[in-house]
C-alpha positions in Angstrom: 60.2 174.3 104.6 59.0 173.4 101.0 62.5 172.3 100.1 62.6 170.2 103.3 59.3 168.4 102.4 60.6 167.7 98.9 63.9 166.3 100.3 62.2 164.1 102.9 59.5 162.9 100.4 62.2 162.0 97.8 64.4 160.1 100.2 61.4 158.1 101.7 60.3 157.2 98.2 63.8 156.1 97.2 64.2 154.0 100.2 60.9 152.2 99.7 61.6 151.4 96.1 64.7 149.4 96.8 64.6 146.0 95.1 66.5 142.9 96.2 66.5 139.2 95.8 67.7 138.1 99.2 64.9 136.8 101.4 66.1 138.6 104.5 66.3 141.9 102.6 62.8 141.5 101.4 61.6 140.9 105.0 63.4 144.1 106.1 61.7 146.1 103.4 58.4 144.8 104.6 59.3 145.9 108.1 60.3 149.3 106.9 56.9 149.6 105.1 55.1 148.6 108.2 56.9 151.3 110.3 56.4 154.1 107.8 52.8 153.2 107.1 52.0 154.5 110.6 50.8 157.8 109.1 48.2 156.2 106.9 46.3 154.6 109.7 42.7 155.8 110.3 43.7 157.6 113.5 47.0 159.2 114.2 48.8 161.9 116.1 52.5 162.7 116.3 55.0 165.5 116.9 58.0 165.7 114.6 61.2 167.7 115.5 63.2 168.3 112.4 66.8 169.6 112.0 68.6 170.2 108.8 72.3 171.1 108.4 74.5 171.5 105.4 78.3 171.8 104.8 79.1 174.3 103.6 76.1 176.6 104.1 75.3 178.4 100.9 71.9 179.9 101.8 69.6 180.4 104.7 67.4 177.4 103.7 70.4 175.1 104.2 69.8 175.2 108.0 66.5 174.3 109.6 65.1 173.6 113.0 61.4 173.0 113.2 58.6 171.4 115.2 55.6 170.0 113.4 52.4 168.4 114.6 50.2 166.0 112.6 46.7 164.7 113.2 44.6 162.3 111.2 41.0 161.5 112.1 39.7 159.2 109.3 39.6 161.5 106.3 40.3 164.7 108.2 43.9 165.9 108.3 45.8 168.6 110.1 49.4 169.7 110.0 51.1 172.6 111.6 54.5 174.2 112.3 55.8 177.6 113.3 55.1 179.0 109.8 51.8 177.5 108.6 48.8 175.3 109.3 47.0 173.1 106.9 43.6 171.5 107.2 41.7 169.0 105.0 38.3 169.0 106.6 34.7 169.3 105.4 35.7 169.1 101.8 38.0 172.1 102.2 41.7 172.5 101.9 42.7 175.4 104.0 46.3 176.7 104.4 47.1 179.4 106.9 50.4 181.3 106.4 51.4 183.0 109.6 54.3 185.0 108.1 52.3 186.4 105.1 49.1 186.6 107.1 47.2 184.9 104.4 44.6 182.1 104.3 44.1 180.0 101.1 40.9 178.1 100.7 40.0 175.6 98.0 37.9 172.5 97.5 39.4 169.1 98.2 40.2 167.1 95.2 42.5 164.1 94.3 45.5 166.4 93.7 45.0 168.1 97.1 45.2 164.7 98.9 48.2 163.8 96.8 50.0 166.9 98.1 49.5 165.6 101.7 50.8 162.1 100.8 54.5 161.7 101.6 54.6 158.0 100.8 53.3 157.1 97.3 54.1 153.5 98.0 52.3 152.0 95.0 54.3 153.8 92.3 55.7 150.9 90.4 57.6 153.1 88.0 59.6 154.6 90.8 60.2 151.1 92.2 61.7 150.0 88.9 63.7 153.2 88.5 65.5 152.9 91.8 65.7 149.1 91.9 68.9 147.7 93.4 70.5 151.1 94.1 70.8 150.5 97.9 72.2 148.1 100.4 70.1 147.4 103.6 71.0 146.2 107.0 69.3 145.9 110.4 70.7 146.4 113.9 69.3 145.9 117.4 69.8 149.1 119.5 68.4 147.7 122.7 65.7 145.3 124.0 62.9 147.5 122.7 64.5 149.4 119.8 65.7 148.3 116.3 67.1 150.2 113.4 67.0 149.8 109.6 70.0 151.2 107.7 70.0 152.1 104.0 73.2 153.0 102.1 73.7 154.0 98.5 75.8 151.7 96.4 78.7 153.8 95.3 79.5 154.3 91.6 82.9 156.1 91.5 82.7 156.7 87.8 79.6 158.8 88.1 80.1 162.4 87.0 77.1 163.6 89.1 75.7 161.6 92.0 73.8 161.8 95.2 74.6 159.3 97.9 72.4 158.8 100.9 72.8 156.9 104.1 69.5 156.6 106.0 68.7 155.2 109.4 65.2 154.5 110.7 65.0 153.8 114.4 61.7 152.3 115.7 60.1 150.3 118.4 60.4 146.6 117.7 57.2 146.0 119.7 54.6 148.3 118.1 56.6 149.3 115.0 56.2 153.1 115.6 59.0 155.3 114.4 61.3 157.2 116.8 64.1 158.7 114.7 64.8 159.1 111.0 68.4 160.2 110.1 69.5 161.1 106.6 73.0 161.9 105.4 73.3 163.1 101.8 76.5 163.6 99.8 76.0 165.5 96.6 78.7 165.5 93.9 78.4 167.4 90.6 81.0 168.1 87.9 81.2 171.8 87.1 81.6 173.3 83.6 84.0 176.2 83.0 81.0 178.6 83.0 79.8 177.2 86.3 83.2 177.4 87.8 83.5 181.1 86.8 80.2 181.7 88.7 81.5 179.9 91.7 84.7 181.9 91.8 82.5 185.1 92.0 80.5 183.7 94.9 81.2 184.0 98.6 83.6 181.9 100.6 81.0 179.3 101.5 80.4 178.5 97.9 84.1 178.4 97.1 84.7 176.0 99.9 82.2 173.6 98.3 84.4 173.2 95.2 87.0 170.4 95.1 89.4 169.5 92.4 89.5 165.7 91.6 91.6 164.3 88.7 91.9 167.7 87.0 88.2 168.4 87.1 86.2 170.7 89.5 83.3 169.3 91.5 80.7 170.8 93.7 80.8 168.7 96.9 78.2 169.2 99.6 76.8 167.3 102.5 73.4 167.6 104.1 72.1 166.0 107.3 68.4 165.7 108.2 67.1 164.3 111.5 63.4 163.8 112.3 62.6 162.8 115.9 59.1 161.5 116.4 57.4 161.9 119.7 53.9 161.5 121.1 53.0 158.9 118.4 49.5 157.8 119.2 47.1 155.9 116.9 44.1 155.9 119.2 40.7 157.4 118.2 40.6 159.2 121.6 43.6 161.3 120.6 42.7 161.7 116.9 39.3 163.3 117.7 41.2 166.2 119.4 42.3 167.3 115.9 42.1 171.2 115.6 39.3 172.5 113.4 39.5 175.4 110.9 36.3 176.7 112.4 38.4 177.9 115.4 40.0 180.5 113.0 37.3 181.1 110.4 33.6 182.1 110.1 31.8 180.6 107.1 28.6 182.2 105.7 26.9 179.3 103.9 24.4 181.6 102.2 27.0 184.0 100.7 29.7 181.3 100.5 32.1 183.7 102.2 34.8 183.3 104.8 36.1 185.7 107.4 38.8 185.4 110.0 38.2 185.2 113.8 40.2 187.1 116.5 43.8 187.5 115.5 43.0 186.1 112.0 40.5 188.9 111.3 43.1 190.9 109.3 44.4 187.9 107.3 44.0 188.2 103.5 41.6 185.4 102.4 41.8 183.8 99.0 39.0 181.5 98.0 39.3 179.5 94.7 35.7 178.4 94.3 
């Protein structure tokens, strides 16, 4: 799941930092920003269904199917999936790991909020770094739906490269996202030592090696799809945000936490 977050965060940052001179492209980037800024509104709720596939599959983490839920009620945040829950509420950052049966509690600071921020849109260094690396187009899917497409400009002389094709489908009326699709092609030239290691690996790893112009390359593709449902930016929905108090007792005098119900046997770590 962590790898998935990093991949999605990186791709979203890369897309946003595209630079272009054409007026229509600039307008489309503004439209993309308008769609993806939905999560930073004061009130928000959505469900996200994520699927990740890789060819060839080299490890278990290469495949993923996950449902996530996100709430935002002004400064309070909540995110959950099958494996964990995270709260930023009452000046606490609380992470519940259902697999490890652990609860991590710390005080909220700037770095904590940064970890929950998937779109650092004001990073000018990143904007300059990725400037003019992508082409962008827009298509009309139907009367109510539009799609922005981003495609990496190909540099065939690159020894190592990552090429991404990204499509963002959204409502043309309220600019709320419906589907985010990402196709990633990774190409990396292998040294003799790396090639020896690949030959000792399983069949899946060997199938990822291709010989091009007398050199060996690691070639892999990854596909990530994120389907958004129940997107709601009303205060009425946002106030339904789950509270950490449903799972934890807090003794303010002793500054101690204890789990409730099925969480009573969870190991609790407090960093303050």
